[in-house]
A tleap script that builds the chain and sets N, CA, C and O, in Angstrom:
source leaprc.protein.ff14SB
mol = sequence {
  NMET ILE PHE LEU TYR ALA GLY VAL PHE SER
  THR GLY GLY ARG HIE HIE PRO ILE PRO SER
  PHE TYR GLU LEU VAL THR GLY GLU THR SER
  PRO SER SER GLY LEU SER ARG SER PHE SER
  GLU THR VAL ARG LEU ASN PHE LYS ALA ALA
  GLU ALA TYR HIE PRO HIE GLY ILE ARG LEU
  PHE SER PHE PHE PHE VAL GLN PHE PHE LEU
  ARG ILE LEU PHE THR LEU LEU GLU ALA THR
  GLY ARG TRP LYS ALA GLY TYR LEU VAL ALA
  THR ASP VAL LEU ILE SER ALA ALA LEU PHE
  ILE TYR CYS PHE TRP PRO PHE LEU PRO VAL
  TRP LYS LEU CVAL
}
set mol.1.N position { 164.778 29.829 46.645 }
set mol.1.CA position { 164.470 30.467 47.919 }
set mol.1.C position { 163.784 29.567 49.061 }
set mol.1.O position { 164.041 29.533 50.265 }
set mol.2.N position { 162.885 28.889 48.361 }
set mol.2.CA position { 162.079 27.686 49.481 }
set mol.2.C position { 162.901 27.511 50.519 }
set mol.2.O position { 162.672 27.930 51.653 }
set mol.3.N position { 164.304 26.624 50.028 }
set mol.3.CA position { 165.199 25.886 51.065 }
set mol.3.C position { 166.002 26.968 51.654 }
set mol.3.O position { 166.692 26.524 52.572 }
set mol.4.N position { 166.153 28.164 51.469 }
set mol.4.CA position { 166.615 29.213 52.337 }
set mol.4.C position { 166.349 29.447 52.784 }
set mol.4.O position { 167.091 29.774 53.710 }
set mol.5.N position { 164.828 29.709 52.953 }
set mol.5.CA position { 163.852 29.993 53.769 }
set mol.5.C position { 163.848 29.358 55.120 }
set mol.5.O position { 163.953 29.832 56.251 }
set mol.6.N position { 163.656 27.840 54.553 }
set mol.6.CA position { 163.045 27.097 55.543 }
set mol.6.C position { 164.230 26.638 56.335 }
set mol.6.O position { 164.125 26.100 57.437 }
set mol.7.N position { 165.569 26.916 55.609 }
set mol.7.CA position { 167.176 26.686 56.674 }
set mol.7.C position { 167.444 27.658 57.486 }
set mol.7.O position { 168.503 27.527 58.099 }
set mol.8.N position { 166.915 28.468 57.667 }
set mol.8.CA position { 167.374 29.793 58.247 }
set mol.8.C position { 165.984 29.686 59.777 }
set mol.8.O position { 166.021 29.179 60.898 }
set mol.9.N position { 165.261 30.213 59.244 }
set mol.9.CA position { 163.993 29.976 60.131 }
set mol.9.C position { 163.553 28.760 60.573 }
set mol.9.O position { 162.822 28.004 59.932 }
set mol.10.N position { 164.119 28.514 61.978 }
set mol.10.CA position { 163.619 27.559 62.790 }
set mol.10.C position { 162.534 27.342 63.004 }
set mol.10.O position { 161.737 28.267 62.842 }
set mol.11.N position { 162.092 26.154 63.414 }
set mol.11.CA position { 160.479 26.040 64.614 }
set mol.11.C position { 161.054 26.765 66.110 }
set mol.11.O position { 160.464 27.772 66.501 }
set mol.12.N position { 162.064 26.289 66.811 }
set mol.12.CA position { 162.595 26.498 67.925 }
set mol.12.C position { 162.110 27.701 68.074 }
set mol.12.O position { 162.700 28.548 67.404 }
set mol.13.N position { 160.974 28.193 68.915 }
set mol.13.CA position { 160.650 29.234 69.590 }
set mol.13.C position { 160.412 30.547 68.549 }
set mol.13.O position { 159.754 31.558 68.791 }
set mol.14.N position { 160.968 30.298 67.625 }
set mol.14.CA position { 160.538 31.751 67.080 }
set mol.14.C position { 159.529 31.081 65.842 }
set mol.14.O position { 159.387 29.952 65.372 }
set mol.15.N position { 158.838 32.605 65.561 }
set mol.15.CA position { 157.610 32.540 64.371 }
set mol.15.C position { 158.235 33.204 62.838 }
set mol.15.O position { 158.856 34.226 62.546 }
set mol.16.N position { 157.787 32.216 62.194 }
set mol.16.CA position { 158.537 32.511 60.741 }
set mol.16.C position { 157.378 34.194 60.412 }
set mol.16.O position { 156.303 34.736 60.667 }
set mol.17.N position { 158.448 34.294 59.806 }
set mol.17.CA position { 158.300 36.154 59.914 }
set mol.17.C position { 157.605 36.698 58.556 }
set mol.17.O position { 157.732 37.825 58.077 }
set mol.18.N position { 156.702 35.429 57.966 }
set mol.18.CA position { 155.722 35.825 56.923 }
set mol.18.C position { 153.980 35.337 57.676 }
set mol.18.O position { 153.494 34.294 57.238 }
set mol.19.N position { 153.558 35.751 58.237 }
set mol.19.CA position { 152.206 35.420 58.466 }
set mol.19.C position { 150.882 35.107 57.701 }
set mol.19.O position { 150.572 36.066 56.994 }
set mol.20.N position { 149.948 33.999 57.615 }
set mol.20.CA position { 149.585 33.778 57.032 }
set mol.20.C position { 148.577 34.774 56.368 }
set mol.20.O position { 147.503 34.601 56.946 }
set mol.21.N position { 148.453 35.714 55.436 }
set mol.21.CA position { 147.564 36.190 55.209 }
set mol.21.C position { 145.960 35.858 55.545 }
set mol.21.O position { 145.251 36.506 56.314 }
set mol.22.N position { 145.527 34.546 54.684 }
set mol.22.CA position { 144.218 34.106 54.902 }
set mol.22.C position { 143.899 33.934 56.628 }
set mol.22.O position { 142.793 33.988 57.165 }
set mol.23.N position { 144.907 33.766 57.127 }
set mol.23.CA position { 144.380 33.630 58.694 }
set mol.23.C position { 144.216 34.590 59.430 }
set mol.23.O position { 143.645 34.639 60.519 }
set mol.24.N position { 144.961 35.763 58.565 }
set mol.24.CA position { 144.913 37.303 59.475 }
set mol.24.C position { 143.511 37.856 59.293 }
set mol.24.O position { 142.907 38.408 60.212 }
set mol.25.N position { 142.906 37.649 57.802 }
set mol.25.CA position { 142.073 38.417 57.035 }
set mol.25.C position { 140.660 37.629 57.944 }
set mol.25.O position { 139.650 38.277 58.218 }
set mol.26.N position { 140.838 36.130 58.327 }
set mol.26.CA position { 139.451 35.077 57.997 }
set mol.26.C position { 139.254 34.921 59.831 }
set mol.26.O position { 138.238 34.862 60.524 }
set mol.27.N position { 140.319 34.899 60.087 }
set mol.27.CA position { 140.612 34.343 61.866 }
set mol.27.C position { 140.400 32.813 61.579 }
set mol.27.O position { 139.995 32.076 62.477 }
set mol.28.N position { 140.687 32.326 60.276 }
set mol.28.CA position { 140.519 30.836 60.503 }
set mol.28.C position { 141.620 30.141 59.948 }
set mol.28.O position { 142.371 30.663 59.125 }
set mol.29.N position { 141.784 28.633 60.491 }
set mol.29.CA position { 143.162 28.301 60.010 }
set mol.29.C position { 143.325 27.855 58.848 }
set mol.29.O position { 142.433 27.065 58.539 }
set mol.30.N position { 144.277 28.066 57.874 }
set mol.30.CA position { 144.108 27.660 56.396 }
set mol.30.C position { 144.685 26.224 56.194 }
set mol.30.O position { 145.283 25.701 57.134 }
set mol.31.N position { 144.550 25.636 55.141 }
set mol.31.CA position { 145.010 24.289 54.607 }
set mol.31.C position { 146.030 24.287 54.912 }
set mol.31.O position { 146.438 23.334 55.575 }
set mol.32.N position { 147.117 25.624 54.476 }
set mol.32.CA position { 148.819 25.407 54.231 }
set mol.32.C position { 149.428 26.265 55.951 }
set mol.32.O position { 150.391 27.013 56.117 }
set mol.33.N position { 148.414 25.760 56.964 }
set mol.33.CA position { 149.264 26.068 57.923 }
set mol.33.C position { 150.057 25.134 58.672 }
set mol.33.O position { 149.568 24.057 59.012 }
set mol.34.N position { 151.147 25.427 58.938 }
set mol.34.CA position { 151.665 24.544 59.663 }
set mol.34.C position { 153.118 24.489 58.567 }
set mol.34.O position { 154.189 24.150 59.072 }
set mol.35.N position { 153.054 24.865 56.969 }
set mol.35.CA position { 153.776 23.825 55.980 }
set mol.35.C position { 154.941 24.856 56.486 }
set mol.35.O position { 155.822 24.243 57.089 }
set mol.36.N position { 155.172 26.257 56.398 }
set mol.36.CA position { 156.455 26.933 56.977 }
set mol.36.C position { 157.092 26.056 57.434 }
set mol.36.O position { 157.684 25.257 56.707 }
set mol.37.N position { 157.133 25.972 59.278 }
set mol.37.CA position { 157.738 25.000 60.073 }
set mol.37.C position { 157.974 23.578 59.579 }
set mol.37.O position { 159.069 23.075 59.832 }
set mol.38.N position { 156.974 22.801 58.831 }
set mol.38.CA position { 157.183 21.842 58.669 }
set mol.38.C position { 158.333 21.428 57.460 }
set mol.38.O position { 158.780 20.282 57.410 }
set mol.39.N position { 158.795 22.586 56.410 }
set mol.39.CA position { 159.631 22.737 55.596 }
set mol.39.C position { 161.034 23.067 56.464 }
set mol.39.O position { 162.067 22.485 56.132 }
set mol.40.N position { 161.040 23.875 57.418 }
set mol.40.CA position { 161.949 24.206 58.489 }
set mol.40.C position { 162.639 22.232 58.651 }
set mol.40.O position { 163.696 21.721 58.281 }
set mol.41.N position { 161.553 21.721 59.285 }
set mol.41.CA position { 161.635 20.556 60.032 }
set mol.41.C position { 162.280 18.952 59.394 }
set mol.41.O position { 162.852 18.031 59.977 }
set mol.42.N position { 161.762 19.200 57.540 }
set mol.42.CA position { 162.189 18.706 57.029 }
set mol.42.C position { 163.363 18.708 56.607 }
set mol.42.O position { 163.905 17.642 56.315 }
set mol.43.N position { 164.229 20.313 56.441 }
set mol.43.CA position { 165.274 20.455 56.266 }
set mol.43.C position { 166.269 20.093 56.662 }
set mol.43.O position { 167.287 19.811 56.031 }
set mol.44.N position { 165.976 20.052 58.286 }
set mol.44.CA position { 166.541 19.515 59.058 }
set mol.44.C position { 166.579 18.134 59.260 }
set mol.44.O position { 167.150 17.804 60.299 }
set mol.45.N position { 166.104 17.162 58.516 }
set mol.45.CA position { 165.651 15.741 58.341 }
set mol.45.C position { 164.990 15.286 60.094 }
set mol.45.O position { 165.181 14.226 60.691 }
set mol.46.N position { 164.329 16.299 60.485 }
set mol.46.CA position { 163.052 15.848 61.431 }
set mol.46.C position { 161.675 15.482 61.001 }
set mol.46.O position { 160.661 16.147 61.216 }
set mol.47.N position { 161.746 14.481 60.444 }
set mol.47.CA position { 160.706 14.102 60.000 }
set mol.47.C position { 159.335 14.257 60.560 }
set mol.47.O position { 158.422 15.009 60.218 }
set mol.48.N position { 159.421 13.244 61.629 }
set mol.48.CA position { 158.645 13.430 62.340 }
set mol.48.C position { 157.748 14.448 63.065 }
set mol.48.O position { 156.551 14.291 63.306 }
set mol.49.N position { 158.520 15.538 63.384 }
set mol.49.CA position { 158.432 17.060 63.626 }
set mol.49.C position { 157.523 17.685 62.579 }
set mol.49.O position { 156.542 18.382 62.839 }
set mol.50.N position { 157.955 17.360 61.380 }
set mol.50.CA position { 157.832 17.930 59.984 }
set mol.50.C position { 156.019 17.524 59.815 }
set mol.50.O position { 155.077 18.316 59.764 }
set mol.51.N position { 156.002 16.055 59.759 }
set mol.51.CA position { 154.712 15.812 59.953 }
set mol.51.C position { 153.872 15.917 60.888 }
set mol.51.O position { 152.739 15.488 60.673 }
set mol.52.N position { 154.131 16.409 61.956 }
set mol.52.CA position { 153.069 16.772 63.205 }
set mol.52.C position { 152.751 18.378 62.906 }
set mol.52.O position { 151.742 18.987 63.262 }
set mol.53.N position { 153.552 18.749 62.375 }
set mol.53.CA position { 153.233 20.185 61.529 }
set mol.53.C position { 152.320 20.516 60.572 }
set mol.53.O position { 151.689 21.567 60.456 }
set mol.54.N position { 152.301 19.540 59.901 }
set mol.54.CA position { 151.699 19.768 59.017 }
set mol.54.C position { 151.806 18.089 58.131 }
set mol.54.O position { 152.862 17.692 57.637 }
set mol.55.N position { 150.441 17.260 58.085 }
set mol.55.CA position { 150.792 16.146 57.750 }
set mol.55.C position { 150.988 15.796 55.904 }
set mol.55.O position { 151.173 14.642 55.518 }
set mol.56.N position { 150.933 16.614 55.231 }
set mol.56.CA position { 151.646 16.473 53.718 }
set mol.56.C position { 152.550 17.248 53.538 }
set mol.56.O position { 152.909 17.552 52.400 }
set mol.57.N position { 153.203 17.813 54.811 }
set mol.57.CA position { 154.288 19.134 54.262 }
set mol.57.C position { 155.559 18.448 53.939 }
set mol.57.O position { 156.568 19.108 53.691 }
set mol.58.N position { 155.558 16.906 53.929 }
set mol.58.CA position { 157.156 16.484 53.638 }
set mol.58.C position { 156.749 15.915 52.096 }
set mol.58.O position { 157.569 16.132 51.204 }
set mol.59.N position { 155.437 15.154 51.745 }
set mol.59.CA position { 155.120 14.826 50.383 }
set mol.59.C position { 155.611 16.808 49.302 }
set mol.59.O position { 156.491 16.941 48.451 }
set mol.60.N position { 154.856 17.681 49.718 }
set mol.60.CA position { 155.095 18.967 49.222 }
set mol.60.C position { 156.434 19.544 49.423 }
set mol.60.O position { 156.788 20.466 48.689 }
set mol.61.N position { 157.088 19.168 50.195 }
set mol.61.CA position { 158.587 19.609 50.320 }
set mol.61.C position { 159.480 19.011 49.210 }
set mol.61.O position { 160.424 19.587 48.669 }
set mol.62.N position { 158.963 17.572 48.920 }
set mol.62.CA position { 159.774 16.785 48.123 }
set mol.62.C position { 159.217 17.103 46.530 }
set mol.62.O position { 159.729 16.581 45.540 }
set mol.63.N position { 158.257 17.905 46.490 }
set mol.63.CA position { 157.994 18.637 45.158 }
set mol.63.C position { 159.100 19.180 44.559 }
set mol.63.O position { 159.771 18.816 43.593 }
set mol.64.N position { 159.211 20.605 45.690 }
set mol.64.CA position { 160.413 21.501 45.470 }
set mol.64.C position { 161.800 21.001 44.942 }
set mol.64.O position { 162.528 21.308 43.999 }
set mol.65.N position { 161.835 20.267 45.772 }
set mol.65.CA position { 163.207 19.489 46.059 }
set mol.65.C position { 163.537 19.064 44.808 }
set mol.65.O position { 164.567 19.391 44.218 }
set mol.66.N position { 162.483 18.168 44.287 }
set mol.66.CA position { 163.091 17.296 43.034 }
set mol.66.C position { 162.667 18.175 41.679 }
set mol.66.O position { 163.210 17.872 40.617 }
set mol.67.N position { 161.866 19.075 41.710 }
set mol.67.CA position { 161.579 20.022 40.710 }
set mol.67.C position { 163.548 20.616 40.754 }
set mol.67.O position { 164.255 20.269 39.808 }
set mol.68.N position { 164.018 21.261 41.627 }
set mol.68.CA position { 165.500 21.802 41.613 }
set mol.68.C position { 166.295 21.522 41.223 }
set mol.68.O position { 167.022 22.379 40.721 }
set mol.69.N position { 166.792 19.726 41.190 }
set mol.69.CA position { 167.441 18.870 41.197 }
set mol.69.C position { 167.055 18.623 38.974 }
set mol.69.O position { 168.003 18.542 38.194 }
set mol.70.N position { 165.691 18.565 38.530 }
set mol.70.CA position { 164.681 18.591 37.317 }
set mol.70.C position { 165.566 19.692 36.643 }
set mol.70.O position { 166.110 19.491 35.557 }
set mol.71.N position { 165.683 20.856 37.332 }
set mol.71.CA position { 165.912 22.415 36.709 }
set mol.71.C position { 167.276 22.128 36.430 }
set mol.71.O position { 167.734 22.577 35.380 }
set mol.72.N position { 168.016 21.452 37.190 }
set mol.72.CA position { 169.417 21.801 36.901 }
set mol.72.C position { 170.079 20.563 35.679 }
set mol.72.O position { 171.121 20.660 35.030 }
set mol.73.N position { 169.055 19.427 35.669 }
set mol.73.CA position { 169.175 18.036 34.798 }
set mol.73.C position { 168.928 18.439 33.504 }
set mol.73.O position { 169.629 18.084 32.557 }
set mol.74.N position { 167.500 19.514 33.369 }
set mol.74.CA position { 167.140 19.775 32.049 }
set mol.74.C position { 168.043 20.791 31.789 }
set mol.74.O position { 168.289 20.743 30.584 }
set mol.75.N position { 168.888 22.018 32.513 }
set mol.75.CA position { 169.514 22.633 31.925 }
set mol.75.C position { 170.484 22.283 30.952 }
set mol.75.O position { 170.799 22.805 29.883 }
set mol.76.N position { 171.174 20.566 31.997 }
set mol.76.CA position { 172.262 20.273 31.338 }
set mol.76.C position { 172.183 19.864 30.473 }
set mol.76.O position { 173.024 20.221 29.647 }
set mol.77.N position { 171.140 18.840 30.038 }
set mol.77.CA position { 170.607 18.481 28.520 }
set mol.77.C position { 170.779 19.156 27.792 }
set mol.77.O position { 171.753 18.955 27.066 }
set mol.78.N position { 170.015 20.234 27.588 }
set mol.78.CA position { 170.112 21.196 26.663 }
set mol.78.C position { 171.286 22.092 26.544 }
set mol.78.O position { 171.649 22.559 25.465 }
set mol.79.N position { 171.905 22.334 27.744 }
set mol.79.CA position { 173.297 23.015 27.324 }
set mol.79.C position { 174.053 22.451 26.516 }
set mol.79.O position { 174.815 23.020 25.734 }
set mol.80.N position { 173.814 20.673 26.719 }
set mol.80.CA position { 174.745 19.634 25.659 }
set mol.80.C position { 174.256 19.562 24.550 }
set mol.80.O position { 175.104 19.250 23.714 }
set mol.81.N position { 173.266 19.710 24.148 }
set mol.81.CA position { 172.583 19.458 23.157 }
set mol.81.C position { 172.122 17.797 23.156 }
set mol.81.O position { 171.817 17.312 22.066 }
set mol.82.N position { 172.094 17.302 23.859 }
set mol.82.CA position { 172.283 15.614 23.752 }
set mol.82.C position { 170.704 15.467 23.505 }
set mol.82.O position { 170.396 14.544 22.750 }
set mol.83.N position { 169.715 16.196 24.000 }
set mol.83.CA position { 168.676 15.588 23.071 }
set mol.83.C position { 167.585 17.088 22.396 }
set mol.83.O position { 167.856 18.258 22.666 }
set mol.84.N position { 166.684 16.763 21.735 }
set mol.84.CA position { 166.105 17.364 20.970 }
set mol.84.C position { 165.160 18.060 21.739 }
set mol.84.O position { 164.362 17.549 22.525 }
set mol.85.N position { 165.326 19.631 21.392 }
set mol.85.CA position { 164.592 20.570 22.313 }
set mol.85.C position { 162.923 20.019 22.906 }
set mol.85.O position { 162.536 20.032 24.074 }
set mol.86.N position { 162.076 19.514 21.561 }
set mol.86.CA position { 160.771 19.353 21.583 }
set mol.86.C position { 160.871 18.210 22.984 }
set mol.86.O position { 160.337 18.336 24.086 }
set mol.87.N position { 161.828 16.991 22.432 }
set mol.87.CA position { 162.013 15.774 23.444 }
set mol.87.C position { 162.129 16.302 25.102 }
set mol.87.O position { 161.530 15.875 26.090 }
set mol.88.N position { 163.000 17.242 24.996 }
set mol.88.CA position { 163.483 17.894 26.621 }
set mol.88.C position { 162.110 18.222 27.187 }
set mol.88.O position { 161.629 17.902 28.275 }
set mol.89.N position { 161.560 18.982 26.130 }
set mol.89.CA position { 160.052 19.987 26.596 }
set mol.89.C position { 159.219 18.666 27.036 }
set mol.89.O position { 158.839 18.515 28.197 }
set mol.90.N position { 158.981 17.769 26.056 }
set mol.90.CA position { 157.877 16.994 26.231 }
set mol.90.C position { 157.995 15.964 28.011 }
set mol.90.O position { 157.169 15.661 28.873 }
set mol.91.N position { 159.330 15.761 27.843 }
set mol.91.CA position { 159.384 14.975 29.073 }
set mol.91.C position { 159.542 15.731 29.949 }
set mol.91.O position { 159.046 15.207 30.946 }
set mol.92.N position { 160.075 16.980 30.267 }
set mol.92.CA position { 159.892 17.989 31.572 }
set mol.92.C position { 158.422 18.195 31.633 }
set mol.92.O position { 157.997 17.901 32.751 }
set mol.93.N position { 157.541 18.583 30.848 }
set mol.93.CA position { 156.054 18.583 31.155 }
set mol.93.C position { 155.594 17.307 31.953 }
set mol.93.O position { 155.016 17.239 33.038 }
set mol.94.N position { 156.027 16.296 31.083 }
set mol.94.CA position { 155.049 15.191 31.657 }
set mol.94.C position { 155.601 14.567 33.147 }
set mol.94.O position { 154.851 13.968 33.918 }
set mol.95.N position { 157.026 14.810 33.409 }
set mol.95.CA position { 157.157 14.264 34.777 }
set mol.95.C position { 157.111 15.410 35.757 }
set mol.95.O position { 157.125 15.083 36.943 }
set mol.96.N position { 157.050 16.914 35.419 }
set mol.96.CA position { 156.564 17.818 36.537 }
set mol.96.C position { 155.053 17.724 36.617 }
set mol.96.O position { 154.417 17.989 37.637 }
set mol.97.N position { 154.488 17.299 35.389 }
set mol.97.CA position { 152.711 17.478 35.943 }
set mol.97.C position { 152.554 15.959 36.791 }
set mol.97.O position { 152.107 15.968 37.938 }
set mol.98.N position { 152.845 15.040 36.314 }
set mol.98.CA position { 152.815 13.376 37.285 }
set mol.98.C position { 153.244 14.198 38.684 }
set mol.98.O position { 152.391 14.579 39.485 }
set mol.99.N position { 154.729 14.428 38.874 }
set mol.99.CA position { 155.153 15.431 39.896 }
set mol.99.C position { 154.073 15.675 40.937 }
set mol.99.O position { 153.654 14.862 41.761 }
set mol.100.N position { 153.688 16.962 40.753 }
set mol.100.CA position { 152.562 17.971 40.706 }
set mol.100.C position { 151.636 17.342 41.333 }
set mol.100.O position { 151.428 17.598 42.520 }
set mol.101.N position { 150.876 16.366 40.631 }
set mol.101.CA position { 149.527 15.843 41.043 }
set mol.101.C position { 150.010 14.899 41.984 }
set mol.101.O position { 149.318 14.960 43.000 }
set mol.102.N position { 150.596 14.346 42.039 }
set mol.102.CA position { 151.316 13.347 43.012 }
set mol.102.C position { 151.358 14.029 44.274 }
set mol.102.O position { 150.717 13.606 45.236 }
set mol.103.N position { 151.970 14.909 44.323 }
set mol.103.CA position { 152.368 16.041 45.499 }
set mol.103.C position { 151.236 16.968 46.146 }
set mol.103.O position { 151.007 17.165 47.339 }
set mol.104.N position { 150.813 17.306 45.401 }
set mol.104.CA position { 149.562 17.995 45.859 }
set mol.104.C position { 148.058 17.598 45.661 }
set mol.104.O position { 147.122 18.367 45.878 }
set mol.105.N position { 147.939 16.316 45.227 }
set mol.105.CA position { 146.993 15.732 45.289 }
set mol.105.C position { 146.040 15.835 46.461 }
set mol.105.O position { 144.829 15.908 46.251 }
set mol.106.N position { 146.525 15.842 47.657 }
set mol.106.CA position { 145.402 16.366 48.729 }
set mol.106.C position { 144.426 17.583 48.795 }
set mol.106.O position { 143.357 17.741 49.383 }
set mol.107.N position { 145.327 18.553 47.814 }
set mol.107.CA position { 144.958 19.815 47.835 }
set mol.107.C position { 143.702 20.208 46.801 }
set mol.107.O position { 142.774 20.997 46.972 }
set mol.108.N position { 144.047 19.311 45.605 }
set mol.108.CA position { 142.809 19.380 44.515 }
set mol.108.C position { 141.526 19.530 45.003 }
set mol.108.O position { 140.910 18.934 45.888 }
set mol.109.N position { 141.266 20.348 44.334 }
set mol.109.CA position { 139.612 19.760 44.868 }
set mol.109.C position { 138.955 18.694 43.961 }
set mol.109.O position { 137.834 18.272 44.246 }
set mol.110.N position { 139.472 18.351 43.122 }
set mol.110.CA position { 139.550 16.969 41.945 }
set mol.110.C position { 139.061 16.151 43.104 }
set mol.110.O position { 137.842 16.220 43.258 }
set mol.111.N position { 139.533 15.599 43.727 }
set mol.111.CA position { 139.688 14.516 44.817 }
set mol.111.C position { 138.532 14.473 45.268 }
set mol.111.O position { 138.009 13.420 45.632 }
set mol.112.N position { 138.004 15.531 45.309 }
set mol.112.CA position { 137.118 15.474 46.375 }
set mol.112.C position { 135.629 14.907 45.526 }
set mol.112.O position { 134.636 14.580 46.177 }
set mol.113.N position { 135.652 14.868 44.380 }
set mol.113.CA position { 134.294 14.365 43.851 }
set mol.113.C position { 134.887 12.775 43.531 }
set mol.113.O position { 134.133 12.337 42.662 }
set mol.114.N position { 135.852 11.795 43.842 }
set mol.114.CA position { 135.760 10.805 43.487 }
set mol.114.C position { 135.772 9.710 44.620 }
set mol.114.O position { 135.672 8.518 44.327 }
savepdb mol mol.pdb
quit
């Protein structure tokens, strides 16, 4: 759904239809401001514009992009029975957790402690 949303709504002159609730309520810019537009530009392979809308947009988009293909891969591996379920789940958890930490690191409060 993220890919469809990003693909349908371009940044050219039209606003994305889902406004930021945080910005509507507080009047402040949220840390995720510009992500929808950044995703839209990433889908169109316009990486400079994507980075201009949000500096971490491409990194966050890559999480969802890689996860999409991991879901397909792990579903196929499960369906063929080539891997034992326990190994498959453990591999999925490790890859997904590492990818999440890498992609969402700028938004995790832990990095402020380092």
